[in-house]
A tleap script that builds the chain and sets N, CA, C and O, in Angstrom:
source leaprc.protein.ff14SB
mol = sequence {
  NMET ALA ASN LYS THR PRO LEU SER LYS TYR
  GLN ILE ILE VAL ASN ALA ILE LYS LYS ASP
  ILE GLY ASP GLY ILE LEU ARG PRO GLY ASP
  PRO LEU PRO SER GLU ASN TYR MET SER GLN
  SER TYR GLY ILE SER ARG MET THR VAL ARG
  LYS ALA LEU ALA VAL LEU ILE ASN GLU THR
  TYR ILE TYR SER VAL GLN GLY LYS GLY HIE
  PHE CVAL
}
set mol.1.N position { 113.174 121.510 115.040 }
set mol.1.CA position { 112.754 120.324 114.315 }
set mol.1.C position { 113.988 119.471 114.018 }
set mol.1.O position { 114.960 119.958 113.440 }
set mol.2.N position { 113.944 118.216 114.410 }
set mol.2.CA position { 115.084 117.326 114.239 }
set mol.2.C position { 115.165 116.833 112.799 }
set mol.2.O position { 114.152 116.601 112.139 }
set mol.3.N position { 116.404 116.679 112.333 }
set mol.3.CA position { 116.600 116.125 111.001 }
set mol.3.C position { 116.364 114.631 111.034 }
set mol.3.O position { 116.867 113.935 111.916 }
set mol.4.N position { 115.597 114.134 110.068 }
set mol.4.CA position { 115.361 112.696 109.979 }
set mol.4.C position { 116.365 112.093 109.017 }
set mol.4.O position { 116.658 112.657 107.963 }
set mol.5.N position { 116.884 110.943 109.396 }
set mol.5.CA position { 117.798 110.233 108.515 }
set mol.5.C position { 116.977 109.620 107.388 }
set mol.5.O position { 115.958 108.982 107.648 }
set mol.6.N position { 117.403 109.803 106.139 }
set mol.6.CA position { 116.655 109.201 105.035 }
set mol.6.C position { 116.655 107.682 105.143 }
set mol.6.O position { 117.625 107.077 105.599 }
set mol.7.N position { 115.562 107.085 104.721 }
set mol.7.CA position { 115.452 105.632 104.782 }
set mol.7.C position { 116.386 104.990 103.764 }
set mol.7.O position { 116.608 105.521 102.676 }
set mol.8.N position { 116.927 103.839 104.144 }
set mol.8.CA position { 117.746 103.093 103.194 }
set mol.8.C position { 116.824 102.450 102.162 }
set mol.8.O position { 115.615 102.347 102.371 }
set mol.9.N position { 117.399 102.029 101.070 }
set mol.9.CA position { 116.598 101.465 99.975 }
set mol.9.C position { 115.829 100.230 100.411 }
set mol.9.O position { 114.665 100.067 100.043 }
set mol.10.N position { 116.462 99.354 101.192 }
set mol.10.CA position { 115.760 98.151 101.618 }
set mol.10.C position { 114.606 98.504 102.560 }
set mol.10.O position { 113.563 97.850 102.534 }
set mol.11.N position { 114.789 99.543 103.396 }
set mol.11.CA position { 113.743 99.927 104.339 }
set mol.11.C position { 112.532 100.489 103.606 }
set mol.11.O position { 111.405 100.328 104.073 }
set mol.12.N position { 112.739 101.136 102.481 }
set mol.12.CA position { 111.626 101.649 101.676 }
set mol.12.C position { 110.754 100.482 101.212 }
set mol.12.O position { 109.527 100.574 101.247 }
set mol.13.N position { 111.380 99.385 100.776 }
set mol.13.CA position { 110.628 98.204 100.343 }
set mol.13.C position { 109.897 97.577 101.521 }
set mol.13.O position { 108.724 97.220 101.413 }
set mol.14.N position { 110.592 97.445 102.644 }
set mol.14.CA position { 109.974 96.878 103.848 }
set mol.14.C position { 108.721 97.677 104.205 }
set mol.14.O position { 107.662 97.093 104.436 }
set mol.15.N position { 108.829 98.993 104.251 }
set mol.15.CA position { 107.691 99.838 104.617 }
set mol.15.C position { 106.564 99.740 103.596 }
set mol.15.O position { 105.391 99.735 103.968 }
set mol.16.N position { 106.908 99.663 102.314 }
set mol.16.CA position { 105.879 99.570 101.268 }
set mol.16.C position { 105.093 98.264 101.391 }
set mol.16.O position { 103.870 98.260 101.259 }
set mol.17.N position { 105.788 97.166 101.642 }
set mol.17.CA position { 105.099 95.874 101.772 }
set mol.17.C position { 104.272 95.837 103.048 }
set mol.17.O position { 103.149 95.333 103.040 }
set mol.18.N position { 104.812 96.365 104.148 }
set mol.18.CA position { 104.034 96.423 105.398 }
set mol.18.C position { 102.764 97.259 105.204 }
set mol.18.O position { 101.701 96.904 105.713 }
set mol.19.N position { 102.879 98.364 104.470 }
set mol.19.CA position { 101.714 99.220 104.218 }
set mol.19.C position { 100.678 98.470 103.392 }
set mol.19.O position { 99.486 98.527 103.694 }
set mol.20.N position { 101.124 97.763 102.345 }
set mol.20.CA position { 100.193 97.000 101.511 }
set mol.20.C position { 99.495 95.910 102.329 }
set mol.20.O position { 98.314 95.639 102.112 }
set mol.21.N position { 100.206 95.289 103.255 }
set mol.21.CA position { 99.590 94.282 104.127 }
set mol.21.C position { 98.583 94.951 105.054 }
set mol.21.O position { 97.463 94.464 105.212 }
set mol.22.N position { 98.975 96.061 105.664 }
set mol.22.CA position { 98.085 96.780 106.579 }
set mol.22.C position { 96.841 97.323 105.891 }
set mol.22.O position { 95.763 97.364 106.484 }
set mol.23.N position { 96.994 97.739 104.637 }
set mol.23.CA position { 95.858 98.287 103.875 }
set mol.23.C position { 94.990 97.206 103.254 }
set mol.23.O position { 93.957 97.513 102.659 }
set mol.24.N position { 95.390 95.938 103.382 }
set mol.24.CA position { 94.598 94.845 102.825 }
set mol.24.C position { 94.849 94.599 101.344 }
set mol.24.O position { 94.162 93.785 100.728 }
set mol.25.N position { 95.823 95.291 100.770 }
set mol.25.CA position { 96.157 95.057 99.367 }
set mol.25.C position { 96.805 93.682 99.216 }
set mol.25.O position { 96.532 92.952 98.264 }
set mol.26.N position { 97.662 93.349 100.167 }
set mol.26.CA position { 98.243 92.015 100.250 }
set mol.26.C position { 97.615 91.308 101.439 }
set mol.26.O position { 97.616 91.826 102.556 }
set mol.27.N position { 97.075 90.110 101.188 }
set mol.27.CA position { 96.417 89.349 102.250 }
set mol.27.C position { 97.172 88.058 102.522 }
set mol.27.O position { 97.971 87.621 101.693 }
set mol.28.N position { 96.928 87.444 103.671 }
set mol.28.CA position { 97.613 86.186 103.991 }
set mol.28.C position { 97.477 85.172 102.854 }
set mol.28.O position { 96.383 84.911 102.353 }
set mol.29.N position { 98.617 84.615 102.468 }
set mol.29.CA position { 98.653 83.630 101.395 }
set mol.29.C position { 98.957 84.209 100.028 }
set mol.29.O position { 99.291 83.468 99.103 }
set mol.30.N position { 98.847 85.534 99.884 }
set mol.30.CA position { 99.147 86.175 98.596 }
set mol.30.C position { 100.643 86.086 98.306 }
set mol.30.O position { 101.464 86.251 99.208 }
set mol.31.N position { 100.998 85.824 97.040 }
set mol.31.CA position { 102.412 85.824 96.681 }
set mol.31.C position { 102.931 87.242 96.490 }
set mol.31.O position { 102.194 88.132 96.066 }
set mol.32.N position { 104.192 87.441 96.803 }
set mol.32.CA position { 104.846 88.711 96.516 }
set mol.32.C position { 105.439 88.640 95.111 }
set mol.32.O position { 105.689 87.547 94.602 }
set mol.33.N position { 105.665 89.784 94.483 }
set mol.33.CA position { 106.339 89.762 93.185 }
set mol.33.C position { 107.732 89.138 93.313 }
set mol.33.O position { 108.298 89.084 94.405 }
set mol.34.N position { 108.269 88.676 92.205 }
set mol.34.CA position { 109.593 88.054 92.213 }
set mol.34.C position { 110.670 89.065 92.594 }
set mol.34.O position { 110.478 90.277 92.491 }
set mol.35.N position { 111.802 88.536 93.033 }
set mol.35.CA position { 112.938 89.398 93.372 }
set mol.35.C position { 113.365 90.214 92.151 }
set mol.35.O position { 113.671 91.401 92.269 }
set mol.36.N position { 113.386 89.578 90.985 }
set mol.36.CA position { 113.768 90.298 89.763 }
set mol.36.C position { 112.804 91.441 89.477 }
set mol.36.O position { 113.229 92.548 89.145 }
set mol.37.N position { 111.507 91.176 89.605 }
set mol.37.CA position { 110.513 92.215 89.335 }
set mol.37.C position { 110.681 93.384 90.306 }
set mol.37.O position { 110.662 94.544 89.896 }
set mol.38.N position { 110.845 93.075 91.587 }
set mol.38.CA position { 110.995 94.143 92.576 }
set mol.38.C position { 112.278 94.935 92.356 }
set mol.38.O position { 112.284 96.157 92.507 }
set mol.39.N position { 113.365 94.252 91.998 }
set mol.39.CA position { 114.617 94.976 91.782 }
set mol.39.C position { 114.497 95.912 90.580 }
set mol.39.O position { 115.031 97.021 90.605 }
set mol.40.N position { 113.802 95.476 89.530 }
set mol.40.CA position { 113.595 96.345 88.366 }
set mol.40.C position { 112.628 97.482 88.698 }
set mol.40.O position { 112.853 98.624 88.296 }
set mol.41.N position { 111.569 97.179 89.420 }
set mol.41.CA position { 110.563 98.195 89.759 }
set mol.41.C position { 111.139 99.313 90.618 }
set mol.41.O position { 110.836 100.489 90.412 }
set mol.42.N position { 111.975 98.936 91.585 }
set mol.42.CA position { 112.551 99.920 92.499 }
set mol.42.C position { 113.892 100.448 92.011 }
set mol.42.O position { 114.428 101.395 92.586 }
set mol.43.N position { 114.440 99.848 90.957 }
set mol.43.CA position { 115.729 100.284 90.441 }
set mol.43.C position { 116.877 100.006 91.391 }
set mol.43.O position { 117.789 100.820 91.539 }
set mol.44.N position { 116.824 98.842 92.038 }
set mol.44.CA position { 117.851 98.459 93.014 }
set mol.44.C position { 118.325 97.042 92.716 }
set mol.44.O position { 117.749 96.352 91.874 }
set mol.45.N position { 119.367 96.615 93.403 }
set mol.45.CA position { 119.909 95.275 93.182 }
set mol.45.C position { 119.044 94.212 93.856 }
set mol.45.O position { 118.276 94.498 94.774 }
set mol.46.N position { 119.190 92.982 93.375 }
set mol.46.CA position { 118.475 91.857 93.996 }
set mol.46.C position { 118.941 91.642 95.423 }
set mol.46.O position { 118.158 91.205 96.267 }
set mol.47.N position { 120.200 91.941 95.709 }
set mol.47.CA position { 120.707 91.779 97.079 }
set mol.47.C position { 119.967 92.708 98.039 }
set mol.47.O position { 119.691 92.331 99.178 }
set mol.48.N position { 119.651 93.902 97.590 }
set mol.48.CA position { 118.897 94.840 98.425 }
set mol.48.C position { 117.480 94.323 98.644 }
set mol.48.O position { 116.945 94.408 99.749 }
set mol.49.N position { 116.876 93.789 97.583 }
set mol.49.CA position { 115.537 93.193 97.705 }
set mol.49.C position { 115.582 92.035 98.691 }
set mol.49.O position { 114.700 91.902 99.540 }
set mol.50.N position { 116.607 91.198 98.580 }
set mol.50.CA position { 116.734 90.052 99.489 }
set mol.50.C position { 116.878 90.499 100.939 }
set mol.50.O position { 116.344 89.860 101.845 }
set mol.51.N position { 117.594 91.585 101.155 }
set mol.51.CA position { 117.733 92.113 102.526 }
set mol.51.C position { 116.378 92.543 103.059 }
set mol.51.O position { 116.050 92.261 104.211 }
set mol.52.N position { 115.589 93.220 102.239 }
set mol.52.CA position { 114.247 93.645 102.655 }
set mol.52.C position { 113.374 92.428 102.961 }
set mol.52.O position { 112.656 92.412 103.961 }
set mol.53.N position { 113.435 91.418 102.107 }
set mol.53.CA position { 112.632 90.209 102.331 }
set mol.53.C position { 113.073 89.492 103.603 }
set mol.53.O position { 112.241 88.954 104.333 }
set mol.54.N position { 114.371 89.481 103.868 }
set mol.54.CA position { 114.878 88.845 105.091 }
set mol.54.C position { 114.341 89.550 106.336 }
set mol.54.O position { 113.997 88.899 107.322 }
set mol.55.N position { 114.272 90.868 106.289 }
set mol.55.CA position { 113.719 91.632 107.416 }
set mol.55.C position { 112.250 91.263 107.609 }
set mol.55.O position { 111.810 91.033 108.735 }
set mol.56.N position { 111.493 91.206 106.517 }
set mol.56.CA position { 110.062 90.883 106.604 }
set mol.56.C position { 109.836 89.455 107.099 }
set mol.56.O position { 108.889 89.197 107.842 }
set mol.57.N position { 110.700 88.531 106.689 }
set mol.57.CA position { 110.603 87.151 107.186 }
set mol.57.C position { 110.903 87.129 108.678 }
set mol.57.O position { 110.191 86.485 109.448 }
set mol.58.N position { 111.948 87.826 109.085 }
set mol.58.CA position { 112.339 87.875 110.496 }
set mol.58.C position { 111.238 88.471 111.370 }
set mol.58.O position { 111.053 88.059 112.516 }
set mol.59.N position { 110.509 89.442 110.821 }
set mol.59.CA position { 109.420 90.077 111.566 }
set mol.59.C position { 108.093 89.346 111.357 }
set mol.59.O position { 107.050 89.831 111.797 }
set mol.60.N position { 108.116 88.204 110.703 }
set mol.60.CA position { 106.976 87.308 110.439 }
set mol.60.C position { 105.842 87.957 109.638 }
set mol.60.O position { 104.677 87.597 109.812 }
set mol.61.N position { 106.172 88.899 108.772 }
set mol.61.CA position { 105.174 89.450 107.849 }
set mol.61.C position { 105.004 88.549 106.637 }
set mol.61.O position { 103.913 88.445 106.078 }
set mol.62.N position { 106.088 87.900 106.236 }
set mol.62.CA position { 106.055 87.019 105.077 }
set mol.62.C position { 106.794 85.730 105.401 }
set mol.62.O position { 107.479 85.618 106.418 }
set mol.63.N position { 106.633 84.746 104.494 }
set mol.63.CA position { 107.412 83.510 104.594 }
set mol.63.C position { 107.848 83.117 103.190 }
set mol.63.O position { 107.295 83.585 102.195 }
set mol.64.N position { 108.840 82.257 103.132 }
set mol.64.CA position { 109.412 81.843 101.865 }
set mol.64.C position { 109.174 80.359 101.646 }
set mol.64.O position { 109.261 79.564 102.582 }
set mol.65.N position { 108.872 79.986 100.400 }
set mol.65.CA position { 108.763 78.585 100.012 }
set mol.65.C position { 109.792 78.366 98.906 }
set mol.65.O position { 109.716 78.975 97.839 }
set mol.66.N position { 110.746 77.495 99.176 }
set mol.66.CA position { 111.824 77.290 98.218 }
set mol.66.C position { 111.278 76.863 96.869 }
set mol.66.O position { 110.473 75.935 96.778 }
set mol.67.N position { 111.716 77.538 95.831 }
set mol.67.CA position { 111.283 77.237 94.474 }
set mol.67.C position { 109.942 77.838 94.095 }
set mol.67.O position { 109.542 77.766 92.933 }
set mol.68.N position { 109.240 78.429 95.052 }
set mol.68.CA position { 107.915 79.008 94.791 }
set mol.68.C position { 107.889 80.516 94.934 }
set mol.68.O position { 107.234 81.206 94.153 }
set mol.69.N position { 108.605 81.034 95.936 }
set mol.69.CA position { 108.624 82.477 96.149 }
set mol.69.C position { 108.338 82.863 97.582 }
set mol.69.O position { 108.502 82.068 98.507 }
set mol.70.N position { 107.907 84.105 97.746 }
set mol.70.CA position { 107.603 84.663 99.066 }
set mol.70.C position { 106.107 84.947 99.156 }
set mol.70.O position { 105.482 85.382 98.189 }
set mol.71.N position { 105.548 84.694 100.333 }
set mol.71.CA position { 104.103 84.834 100.536 }
set mol.71.C position { 103.824 85.579 101.832 }
set mol.71.O position { 104.610 85.537 102.778 }
set mol.72.N position { 102.679 86.265 101.852 }
set mol.72.CA position { 102.245 87.005 103.046 }
set mol.72.C position { 101.763 85.996 104.065 }
set mol.72.O position { 101.344 86.375 105.159 }
savepdb mol mol.pdb
quit
């Protein structure tokens, strides 16, 4: 059995949001929680949250509206 590399903190957020989208918990147009809320909820820095959001934007799971937030 091969050893699996533990997921990085940002990847945990990416996977959690992808799962919520896949499960229908988050639907197109739904807002994501704020960066501050996510950083407090996961106990990580805002920079880590931003990295996760950047990955999701790059993979077209979410989009950003300046001054409004991030949306599915």
